[in-house]
N, C-alpha and C positions, 0 to 999 in steps of 0.2 A: 504494500500500500504506500502511495506517495505521502500519506499523512505521517508515516514513520520518518520519511525523509525530511519533511518540513519541521517536525518536532525536533529532530536532531539539529537542523540549521538554526532554529530559533532558540534552542537551549544551549547552543555553543557559546563560549565566551569569546566575543569578537576581539581580535588582536588590535584592531584599528580604533577602538572606542575607549579612550581614557575616561575615568570618572572625573567629575568636577574637582578641581584642586581645593584642598582644605587649608592651604597655607596663608595666602595673603591676596590682597586686591590685585597687584600686578600679575601674579600667577593666574588668577581667575580671568583677568582681562586678556591675557595671551591665549588661554584655553578657549574663551568665548569667541575670540577672533577666528580661531581655527574652526570652531563649530559653524560660525556664520559663513565662512568660506566654503565649507562642505555643502551647506544648505544652498548657497548661491550656485554652486556647480551642479548639484543634482536637480535643482528646481528648473534651471534653464529658462528663467523668466524672460519673456519678450517685453521689454519696457518700451511703452509708447504712450504719449499723452492722449487722454480722452478729449474729444471735442463735444461741447454741448451744442446740439443742433436745434433744440426747442425747449422752451420754458413756459409752463402754465402755472400761474400763481393765484392762489385763493387764500382767504383768511376766513376760517369758520371754526366753530366749536373750540374757541380759545387757542387755536394754533395757526401759524402761517405754514402753508404747504406749497412747495415748488416741485411740480412734477417735471422731471428732466428727461429729455431724450439724449442719451450719451452714445457717441459713436467711437468704436475702437477699430484701429487698422486691422487687427487680427480677428476680432469677434463680430464686427459689424455693429448695428444699432441695438441698444437695449435700454430698459427703463430704470430710473432711479427717483427717489423722493427725498427732498430735503425738508425737514421740519424745524420750526423755531417758535418760541413764544412770540406772540404778535407784536409786543412792545419792544422787541430787541432792536436796539439802535447801535450801541457801541459794540465793537468786536467782542464776541462771547466765546466761552469754551465750547468745544464741539467733540462729538463722538461719531466715528464711523461704525455703523451697526451691521453685523454679519450674522444672518440667521442660519439655522440648521438646514440639512439637505432638503427637507420637505416644506420649509417655511416659504410662504407666499408673501410677496412684497406688500400687498394691501393689508395683510394681517399684521405684519411687523410694524406698519405705520398706523394701525388702528382705523384704516378706512373701511375695513370689513371686520365682522366679529372674529376674534381669534379662536382657533381650534383648541388652544390651551390658555388658561387665564394669564399666563406670563409671556405669551408669544409676542404681544405687541410691545416689545422692548423699546423700540424707537420712539413710540408715542409716550411711554412712561418717562424716558429720559428727557424728551423735549418738554414735558410738563414739569420736570424738575429743574428747568432752566438751561438745558444744553441745546445747542444746534445739533441735529443729527442728519446723517446721510445714509440711506439704505438703497441697495440695488439688488436686482435678481441675479442669482448664480447662473441661470441659463442651462440647467441640467435636467430640465423636464419639459416635454412637449416638442422637442426639436427633431426627434426621430419618428418615422412612420410607425404607428402603433401596431398595424397588422404585421409588418416585417419584424418588429421588435418581439412579437410572439410572447408577450408576458415578461420578458427579461427586463431588468432594471436599467433605465437609460443611463444613469451615472456610471454604472459598472461597464456598460458597453463603451461609453466615451473614454473611461480610464484605460481600457484595453487598446482603443484606437490611438490614443495619445502615446501609449507605450511603444507602439509600432515605430514611431518617429524618434524614439529615445527621449521623449518628454513625458510629462505627467499632467493629469487633470488638476492636481493641486497647484502645480506651477502656473497653469493657465488662470486659475482662480486668483492666485496671488498677483499675477500681472494685472488683472482687472482691478484688484483692490489697491495696488500702488497708484494706478491711474486715478481711481476714485478719491484716494487720499489727497492727491494734488488738487482735484476739483474742490474738495472740502476746504483745504487749507487756504486756497486762493479766493474763497467766497467772501464778499464784502462784510457779511455778518460775523465772520469767524476770526478769532484771535489765533493766528497761525502758530503761535508758540504754545498754545494750550489745546492740543488735539490728542484724543486717545482712541483706542480700538476696543470694541466689544465683540465677542463671538460666542455663539452657543453651538455645541456639538461640532458639526463640520465647520461652521463659521468660526469656532474657536481655533480649530486647526489652521484655518486660513489667516486668522488674526495673528496667531503665534508666528507663522512663517513670514507674514508681512512685516511684523515687528523686527524679526531677525535680519531682514533685508532692507529695512527703511534706512534712509541716510542719517537719521538722528534717533535717539531713544524716545520711545513712546509708551505711555501707560497702557497696560493691557488688562482687560477683564475677560477671563475665560470660564465659561460655565459648562459643566457636564462633559468635560474632555480631559480626563486625567487617568493615568495608569501606566502600564507597560505595554509596549507593542506585542511581545510574546503572548501576554494574557488576552489582549483584545483580539488578536488575529489568529490565535490557535486554540487557547483554552475556552474563551467565551464565544468566539466566532461572531463578535459584534462590530469588529472593525470595518470601516468603509474604505473602498479602494481609493476614493478621491481625497482621503484625509492624510495620506502618507506619501513620502518621496521614495521612489525605487532605490533600494540600496542603502537607505538611511541607517538601518540597524547595524551596519558595519562600523558606523561612526558614533551614533548617538541614539539613545532611547528617548521616549517622550519626556521623561523627567529632566534629562540632560538638556533638551532643547529649551524648556522653560527656564532652567537654571542659567542658561546662556544669555537670557534677557537682562540679568542683573548688571547694573544697579537700577534699571528702569522700574518704576512702580508696577507691581503685578498683584492682581486679585484672582485667586482660584477658588471656585466653589463646585462641590459635587454632592450628590444626594446618596444617602444610605439606602434608599429604596429604588435606585436607578438600575433598571434591568440590563442596561448596556455596560455598566461598570461593575467592578468588584471592590467594595469598600477597602478591604485589606490591601489590595493591589494599588488603589488610588492613594492610600496613606503612605505606602512605601515610596511611590513616585513623589509625593509631596515632601517626603524626607530628603530625597535627592535635591529637590528644588531649594529646600531650606539650607542644605549644606552649601549649595552654590551661592546663595545670597549671603550666608554667613562669611564665606571666603571673600566676597566682594564688599564686606562691611556695609551691607545694605538691608539688614533684617528688618529695619523700620519701614522699608518700602514693600515688604511682602506680606500679604494677607491671604491665608488659606482657611476656607470655611467648609467644614463637614456638616451638612444640613439634612434634616428629615424631609427629604423631597425625592421625587422621581427624576426622570431625565428632563429637567427643566432649568429655570433661571429664577434666582431670588432677586427680583428687580430692585428692591430697596437697598440691599447690600451693594448691588452694582452702582446705584446712583450715589450712595454714600462714598464709595471708593473714588468715583470720578470727581465728586465734590472736593475730596481731599487732594487727589493727585493733580487736578487741574486748577487748583486755587492759585491765586497770585503769589501766595507764600511759597507754595511748592515750586512755582516757576522760578522765583528768586533764589531758592536754595539749590536749584539745579536738579530737582527731582523730576521735573517734566520739561521736555523740550531742550534738554541739555545739549550743548555743542561740544564736540571733542576738540582736542588740541590740534593746532596746525603744525604738523611735523616738518622738519627740515627737508625730508626726502620721502617720497611715496612711490614705490614700485608697484604698478598695478597691471595685472593681466585680467581682462574680462573673462566671463565664462566661456565664450566661444573660443577665445585665444588659448585659455588653459586646456580646453578639450583638444584643440589643434596640437598643442605641445604634447599632451598625453598620447594622442594618436601616433605622433612621430616617434616618441620614445618607445611606444609599444612596437611600432614597425621595426625599429632598430633592434630591440630585444628579441623579437621574433626571428629576425634575419641572422642574429648573432654577429652582425657587422657593427661593432661599437665604436670604431674610430676610423677616421679618414674614409668615410663612405659617402653615399649620395647626399646625406644631410650636409656634410661639410662642403661638398661641391655646390650645393644650392646656396649655402651661406655666402660663399665666395662670389657666386654669381650676383646675388642680391646686393652685396656690398659695393660692387662696381658702379651701381647707379649713383652712389653717394660719395664716390672718390674719383671717378673718371679714369681709373687705372686698374690694371690687373692687381688683385690682392690675394695673398696667401694667408689662410687662417692659422693661428698659433694659439698657444695656451694662455697667453696674457699679454698685456701691453708692454710689460717689462721684458718679456721674452722677445717681443717684436723688436724692441730697441736693441737688445743685446745681439740678436741674430744679424740685424742690419750692420751694426758696428763691427762684428766679426768678419762679415763679408767685405766691408771697406778695408779692414786690416789696420786697426788702431793700436794694437798691442805695442807698448813701449813708446808710444807717441802721445801727443796732446789732443784732447778733445775739449772744445769750448762749449760751456753750458750756461744758460742764463741763471743768475744767482737766485732768482725767484721761480722755483718750480718744485714739483714733488721729488722726494728723495730718490725714487726709482729712476728718474732720468739720469742722474749722475751715477747712481749705483750700477746701472747697466754698463756704462762706460768703464767703471772700475772692474767689473767682472770680465769685461772683454780685454782687460790688460792695459787700459789707457791711463795716462796721466791727465787728471781733470783740472781745468782752470775755469774760473767763473767770470761772467760778464754782466754788466748792469743792463737794466731794461729801459725802454722809453715808455712814457705814460699815456700816450694816445691809444696805441694798439696793444700795449703791454707785451710787446715782443722785444727781441734783442735790440739794444741801441746800436745803430750802425757805427757811430763814432767810437763807442766803447769797444765794439768788435774790431774795428780797424786797428786800434791801439793794441788789443790783445793779440791779433795776428802778427803785428810787428814784434811784440815781446816773445811770441812763441812760434818761431818759423817752422817748427816740426809739427804744426797742427795737422791732424789727419781728417778731422771732421768737426762740423759745427752742428749743434742740436737746437734749432729754434723751437720754442714751445708756444702753442696757441692757447694762451691762458683764457679760461672762462668761456671758450668757444669763439674767440676773436682771432682772426688771422690778420696780423698787423700789416698795414700798408708798407711799413718799413722792411717787410720781408723781401721786397724786390731789391732793395739796396744790399741786404744781407746776401742774397743769392749772387748778385753781381760781384761783391767783394770776394766771395768764395770761389766763383768761377775763374776770376783773374789769377787766383793763387793755386788753383788746382785742388781745392779743399772740398771734400764731399759734404753735402747737406743732407742730414737725416732729420725729418720733421717729427717732433713729438706732438702728434695730433690727437692725443688721448681724449682731449676735451672737445674736439672740433668736428666730429663726423657730420657731414652735411653743410658745414659752413663754407661760404665762398668769399673770395677776394676777387672782385671783378667777375670774370666768367670762369674762374678756376676753383676747384674744390680744394679744401685742406687735404694735404697728403699727396698733392699732384705737383708740387713745386720743386722738391729736392729729388735726390736719387732714390731715397726711400721715404715712406711715411709710416709711422707707427701709431696704431689705434688700440684703445682699450674698450672692452665690453663688460667691465666690472659693473656690479649692480648700481653704483652711483651715476653711471654715465647716461648719455641721452639714448643710447641703444644698448641693450644688455643681452648677455648669453649666460649669465651666472659667473663664469670665469671664461675669459677668452681675449684674444687679440687678433690683430690683422697687420700684415706688412704689405704696403703698396709699393710697387716697383716701377721704375722708369723703363725697364726693358725685360724681355722674356728670359734672358740669361740670368739676370738677378733673381727673378721669380723662381727659377729652377734651383738656384743656389739656396734660397730660403727653404724650399721643400726638403732639400737634403739636410740642412742644418736642423730643421725641426724634428727629424726622424733619426736621431742618433748618428747623423753623418753618413747615411747609406748612400752608396754611389748611384742607386736608382731605387724606386719604390719596389719593395719585395726582395731586394737584393740582400745577400748576407755579407757583402763586401762594404767596407766603410773607408772613406777617403778623407775624413775630417772628424774631430771630436765633437760631434753635434750633441744635442741633448734630447730629452723627452719633452719636447715643446709642442706636442700635438693637441689639437682641439678634439674632444670626444664627440661622437654623434649625439650624445645626450645634451651637451651644451649647444651643439648646433641646432637641435630641435627648438630650444628656447630662442636662440639667436635668429633663426629664420622667421619664426612667427613675429618677433619684434621688428625685424627689418621689413616685413611685409606691411606693417602698419606705420612705417617710419615717416611717410609723407604726412600723415595726420599728426604724428607726434611733433614734427617740426612746426607745422601750422599752429598747433595749440600752444607750443612754447613761445612762439613769436607773438601771437595774439596776447598772451598773458604779459609778456615783456612790454608791449606797447601800452597795455592798460596800466602797468606800474609806472611807466613814464608820465602818464597823465595824473595818476593819483598822487605821486610824490612831488609834483610841481610846487605845491604850496605847503609842504611839510617843512618846518624849520629844523635846522641842524643836520640835514642830510640832503645829498644831491646824487642823482643817478649818474653812472659812468656813461659818457657819450660814445656810442659805438661809431667808429669812422664811417663816413658815407659810402665808401667803396665796399664795405663789408656787409654781408648778409649772414648775421650770426645765428647759431643754433640755440643761443642763450643757455648753454650748459650751466652758467651761473648768471644771475641777475645782480650785477655789481653796483654798489653805491658807496659814497664817501661820507664819513662823519666829520663834522666840523670839530676842531680841537676846542677844548680839551675833554672830549668825551672818553670815559673809561669803557672800552668796548666789552671787556669781560663782564663788568657790572651791568652794562646795558643788556647783554645777552641773558644774564641771569634774571634780571627783572622782567624782561619780555617773556621768558619761559615761566617764571613763577607767578607773575601777576596777570598775564594775558593768555597763557597757554600757547605762545608763539615761539617756535624754535628757528633761529636763523641757520642757514646752511653754513658749511665749513668754509673758512677762508681759503684763498688761493694766492699766497699762503701766508700764515702768520709768522713763520720762521724762515729766514733765508738759509740757503744750503751752507753758506760759510759758517753759520751758527749751529748747525747740526753737530751733536757730540762727536760723531765719527770724523767729520771733516775738521772740527775745531780742536780736537785733542792733539796734544804734543806727540803722542805715539803715532797718530795717523800721518804726521809729517815725515816719519822715518820709515814706516812699513805700510804695506797695502794689502788688504785682503782682496784677492782677485786672481786673475790668470797670471801665469808667470811673466815676469817683465825683465828688463835689463838686457844683458847680452844674449841670453838664451831665448827671449820671448820673440815670437814672430807672428806671421799670419798664415792663413791656410791651415795645413795639417799640423803645424806646430803650435797653434793657439790653444789656450786652456779652455776649460768648460766647467759646467756645473757650479759648485761652490767656489770655483777658482783653482782646481787642481792644475798646476802648471806643467808645461812640458819644456824640454830644451835645457841647456846647461844652466840657464839663469833661473830655473824654477825654484821657488822657495820650498820650505818644509812645513810640517804641522798642518794647521787647518787651511791650507792653501795660501799661506802668507808668502808673498814674493818680495823681492827687494829690487830697488832700482827705480820704479816708477814714482813712488811717493804719492801722498795725498795733496790736494790743492794748496798752493801758496796763495794766501788771500791777497787779491789785487785791489781791494776795496777803494773807497768806502761804500760804494754802491748806494749813493744817496737817493736815487729815484726808486730803486727797489725797496729800500727801507721805508721811504715815505708811503709807498703803496701798501706794503705789508702792515703798516701800523694804522692806516686810516680807512681801509675798505671793509665793508660788510657784504654778505651775500644773502639776499632775501629768498624765502622758499619759492621755488618755481618748478612745477612738474605738470604734465598734461591734465591730471585730475584735480588740480587746484581750482577751487570754485571762486566765483566772483565774491561771494560772501566771505570766504577765507582771505582773499586778497584785501578786501576792505578792512578786515580784522587786523591783518598784518600792518597795514598803513596807519590805522587809527592807534594801534598799540605803539608804533614808533612816534606818532604825533604826541601821544600822551606822555611818553618818557622823555622826549627831546624838547618839549615846549618849555 
């Protein structure tokens, strides 16, 4: 019997379902975020705004009624009813009311006699002073009765949705999110004081809507509590449309309610409910209580075990919303609370996450986990945004080191801007070079051509110059840098880690020098988890990169090695993430640029701060939105106050410490020895170059942890006045494609408040 099989599945302890943490609020927040992400992925909600196509307003029997015709792009037209006390003028608290499977719209709103005394919940709440909106689920009367042959329509719809990998519950949640927008935007409604009520199936919809809503919402759920195994196997009272396929691998019903914490939650169930089991409901309530206790929000949880059947205690529901939607609750953050504005937010939507999972699954099924079709696709997509052939590698640092090894910098000088990430100079050190620093110019934040000319004169053995495109800006001074290097036969390797998609004139970042090096680390504008890319001016260089990234093999698949390459490959799993992100990169760039232009306008009248002006010839990707603080602002204190007082986190600087001040380069020991490839008389290029952590080759190779002698660490050519000014005065505002207009306003107003 298949019942034996299903009992075994439901009774097993799912390995993917952690219990709500009992430790502290941060642990609960992280757990809750994971649960919500699972719900979002399984629900596959098609979010689309509802259009109001008709309104019929009447005032009778002590209530204002607006009969609405709503139109959904996916569902078509359906009916809804908004109720309000007739004397409502100022924006009032509101509740979106979701009935059970068999509830009819006119019964919920009191326009026709209810089949149960408590069915007309929307009417009761409206008479208690709330604006309510109710709409029909649309799971009755849509299928031909004769062909349905007595089968339940909702069950048939649930099975049909399952054929597409979707769920009836996800469709209902999509309608509800659209209706929530309609309610919060209504002129009679205070958008900051809106809650959700649901009974039975409606409670399941309310729960999942609250988990996916952009901000915390108070929820009242009636007659919907217990465990999925009890409801769907032991009691056989569970409804197909009330669950997400696969959810029990990750969370039971009590877990889902616990994930709502710290939002206000009222649960009520009846001891005479034929659809529930009181002991099972109590156990689920215990899970919810543990979650709210971990979130330090027990005062926002109300669980009522009542002597009733499968119904609703309307007075308890009204009292809950009166508390949760009061202005006091709003002020304390119990209702309508907004989350912090983080410095960075990496977001993959449900469709994108499914695409990543499908590609990972394809790689796992094929057994081809590195340098396969995913990698080839990643390299193909990247060319759109670099204008050159690119070879994918393990990281941006690997990209730099490989390029420098091909140039042949061991035992020679490499010039690096003093204001950049440590990895830029470290890559040169590992490649065996002697690193010297150069000041920057303040318009495009690139290498100062005058400082570079002086450095080239001081160091005639210079093998390469590494311009860095700080913050996603390709400095117009790069043309002068290229000319200086060309005249002296010095290779240019662009550190374009920040600058994918940025252009100077009609040329992309990474297409100016002999090589360009890109990073796809999670903080970058395009991500693969871990990964990098080397763009090459010619096909021969690209082939050299492929050999270096794969342990120096003389050809792919060969067992012969002609250079000490490294394990610098990008895996198919990282390529799966990267290809999905690059496929949406056009939209990513457009969003970042639109947000940056919005910041330009918003900051214009904020005292004490001014935006960095991007040079006219540059079309930046706005990896960072840079601004300058007027002296004498304490930047560290400002960041602390923005975070603690306003919930706003500024992004990291680029950079707050110059390379010459980094402990490795500043130490006296570093001026005598160098961790890296072998240097001095025995260091060379090609097959003789070092690799990995710096294991040297040749007569001059050092001993120990790869320490070589001869090259030495940078001699400080300072004082680097322009780089120091920039490092001390700039800030970086939060900027990412999912940053909202409201969040931008919050960032700017927080700055205004602290700098005024």
